[in-house]
C-alpha positions as CSV (number, residue, x, y, z in Angstrom):
1,M,-22.0,31.1,5.4
2,N,-22.3,27.9,6.6
3,F,-20.6,24.7,7.6
4,E,-19.8,23.8,3.6
5,N,-18.4,27.1,3.1
6,L,-16.2,26.5,6.6
7,K,-14.8,23.1,5.4
8,Q,-14.3,24.6,1.2
9,L,-12.0,28.0,3.0
10,D,-10.6,25.7,5.5
11,Y,-9.5,23.5,3.1
12,D,-8.4,26.6,0.0
13,I,-6.1,27.8,2.8
14,S,-5.1,24.7,4.4
15,Y,-4.3,23.8,0.7
16,K,-2.6,27.1,-0.2
17,I,-0.1,26.4,2.6
18,S,1.1,23.5,1.5
19,N,2.7,24.9,-1.6
20,I,4.5,28.1,-0.3
21,I,7.6,26.0,-0.1
22,N,8.6,23.9,-3.4
23,S,8.6,19.7,-2.6
24,T,12.7,19.9,-3.7
25,S,13.6,22.9,-1.6
26,P,16.0,22.2,1.5
27,I,13.7,24.8,3.8
28,R,11.3,21.9,2.9
29,K,13.2,19.0,4.2
30,F,13.8,21.3,7.3
31,F,10.4,21.4,7.9
32,Q,10.1,17.5,7.6
33,I,13.4,17.3,10.1
34,I,11.2,20.2,12.9
35,T,7.9,17.7,12.4
36,I,9.8,14.9,14.1
37,T,10.5,16.9,16.8
38,G,6.1,17.5,17.3
39,T,6.0,13.7,18.0
40,A,4.8,11.8,21.4
41,F,7.6,9.1,20.5
42,F,9.5,11.5,20.2
43,W,8.7,13.3,23.7
44,F,8.7,9.0,25.1
45,I,12.2,9.3,24.2
46,A,13.3,12.5,25.1
47,I,11.8,13.0,28.7
48,P,13.7,9.7,30.2
49,I,16.9,12.1,29.1
50,W,15.8,14.6,30.7
51,Y,15.4,13.0,33.9
52,Y,18.5,11.1,33.5
53,L,20.3,14.5,33.3
54,F,18.8,16.4,35.5
55,N,19.5,13.7,37.9
56,G,15.0,12.6,38.2
57,G,13.0,16.1,39.2
58,D,9.0,16.3,39.2
59,E,9.0,18.2,35.8
60,A,9.8,14.8,33.0
61,I,7.3,12.6,35.3
62,T,4.9,16.2,34.8
63,F,6.1,16.2,31.1
64,G,5.6,12.0,31.1
65,F,2.4,12.3,32.4
66,T,0.7,14.9,30.9
67,T,2.6,13.6,27.5
68,F,1.0,10.0,27.9
69,L,-2.7,11.6,29.0
70,M,-2.8,14.0,26.0
71,L,-2.8,11.0,24.0
72,I,-6.4,9.7,25.6
73,P,-8.7,12.7,23.8
74,V,-6.7,13.4,20.9
75,F,-7.2,9.4,20.6
76,I,-11.2,9.4,21.5
77,L,-11.5,12.3,19.3
78,K,-10.4,11.0,16.0
79,Q,-11.5,8.2,16.1
80,S,-15.2,10.1,16.8
81,I,-14.7,12.2,14.2
82,R,-12.8,10.8,12.0
83,R,-11.9,13.5,9.0
84,S,-9.2,11.8,6.7
85,R,-5.9,14.0,6.2
86,P,-5.9,16.3,3.6
87,D,-4.7,14.6,-0.4
88,F,-2.4,17.1,-0.8
89,K,-0.4,15.8,1.8
90,D,3.9,15.1,1.3
91,T,4.2,10.9,2.3
92,S,7.5,11.3,2.0
93,F,10.2,11.5,4.3
94,G,9.6,13.8,7.8
95,A,5.8,13.6,6.7
96,V,5.0,11.8,10.2
97,I,1.5,10.5,10.3
98,F,0.8,7.9,12.6
99,D,-3.0,7.5,12.3
100,E,-4.7,8.6,8.5
101,W,-7.4,11.0,10.5
102,S,-6.9,14.4,11.0
103,F,-9.1,16.3,13.8
104,P,-7.6,16.6,15.9
105,S,-3.8,17.6,15.4
106,G,-2.0,16.1,17.9
107,H,1.2,17.9,17.4
108,A,-0.8,21.3,17.9
109,T,-1.1,19.7,20.8
110,R,2.0,18.1,22.1
111,S,3.7,22.0,20.7
112,T,0.1,23.8,23.0
113,Y,1.4,21.7,25.9
114,V,5.0,22.1,26.3
115,V,5.2,25.2,25.8
116,I,2.9,26.1,28.7
117,L,5.3,23.7,30.9
118,M,7.8,25.5,29.7
119,A,6.3,28.3,30.5
120,F,7.0,27.1,34.4
121,Y,10.2,25.4,34.2
122,M,12.2,27.6,31.7
123,P,10.6,30.6,31.6
124,E,13.8,32.0,31.0
125,F,13.8,29.8,27.1
126,I,9.8,30.7,26.5
127,I,11.1,32.8,23.5
128,F,12.5,28.8,22.1
129,W,9.8,26.7,22.3
130,I,7.3,29.5,21.3
131,F,9.3,29.9,18.3
132,W,9.4,25.9,17.3
133,A,5.8,25.4,18.6
134,L,4.9,28.3,15.4
135,L,7.5,26.5,13.2
136,M,6.1,23.2,14.9
137,I,2.3,23.6,13.7
138,F,3.4,25.5,10.2
139,S,5.9,22.1,9.5
140,R,1.6,20.1,9.8
141,L,0.3,22.7,7.3
142,I,3.4,22.6,4.8
143,L,3.2,18.9,4.5
144,G,-0.1,19.0,3.6
145,V,-0.7,16.6,6.6
146,H,-3.0,18.5,8.7
147,Y,-6.3,21.7,7.8
148,V,-6.1,24.7,9.8
149,S,-9.7,23.9,12.1
150,D,-7.1,20.8,12.5
151,I,-4.1,23.2,14.0
152,V,-6.6,25.7,16.0
153,A,-8.6,22.1,17.6
154,G,-5.3,21.0,18.7
155,I,-4.8,23.7,20.5
156,L,-8.1,25.1,22.1
157,L,-7.7,21.0,23.1
158,S,-4.9,21.5,25.3
159,T,-5.6,24.8,26.4
160,L,-8.3,23.7,27.3
161,S,-7.2,20.7,29.0
162,M,-4.3,22.0,31.2
163,I,-6.7,24.9,31.9
164,I,-7.5,21.3,33.4
165,L,-5.3,19.4,35.5
166,H,-4.3,22.7,36.5
167,Y,-7.5,23.1,38.3
168,I,-7.7,20.3,39.9
169,G,-3.6,20.0,41.0
170,W,-2.2,18.1,38.7
171,I,0.1,20.8,36.8
172,P,2.0,24.0,38.7
173,T,0.5,27.0,39.8
174,I,1.3,29.9,38.0
175,P,4.3,31.7,39.9
176,L,3.2,34.7,41.1
177,D,6.4,37.2,40.5
178,I,7.2,35.2,36.5
179,S,8.8,38.8,35.1
180,S,11.6,37.9,36.6
181,K,12.3,34.9,35.6
182,L,11.3,35.9,31.5
183,P,13.9,37.2,29.4
C-alpha cells in the first residue's frame, strides 16, 4: 500500500466516523460540548481554579506547565506540515477550530497527557479520565475536524513528550505500588 492509498484510507475512515451521528442529533450536541473540554483555553481556566480550590499544589503547576509546553510542538508541527482540516468538518457550535491545520490533533495531544498526569495525581479516577479522553478523541472525529491519523499523531506526540519529560525529571515518577491506589 503506497502513501496515496493510506491517505485515501485515512480520509474514508474519518469521513465514515464523522457521519455516524446525524448532524441534528442530541448526541452530536453532546460531542460538541465535550470537545470544548479539550481546548487549551479550557485548561488554562480550569488549572487556576484547581490551584485555588486545593490551596496550591505542584499538580496544578505541573499541569499548567505541561499545557503550555505541549502547545509548542503541536504548533510547530501544524505550521510545518500544514495539513488542511477535512472538507467534511462540522463548523457549527462546538466544533472548536483555532487554526486551519489538522495535523497533529491538539485535543488528542492534550487528552493523552491529561490521562498520563492524572494516573499520577488522581489514580483513583483514572477510569473517568480514560473515558473522558476517548470521548474527546471521538468528538474530534465525529465533528469531522480531524482525520484518524491526526488523532494517532497527537497521541504519539503526547506519549513521547511525556516520556521525555519524565526522563528529564519534569513530571512525577510512577509510584512503586500504584495497585493500592487503583479502583
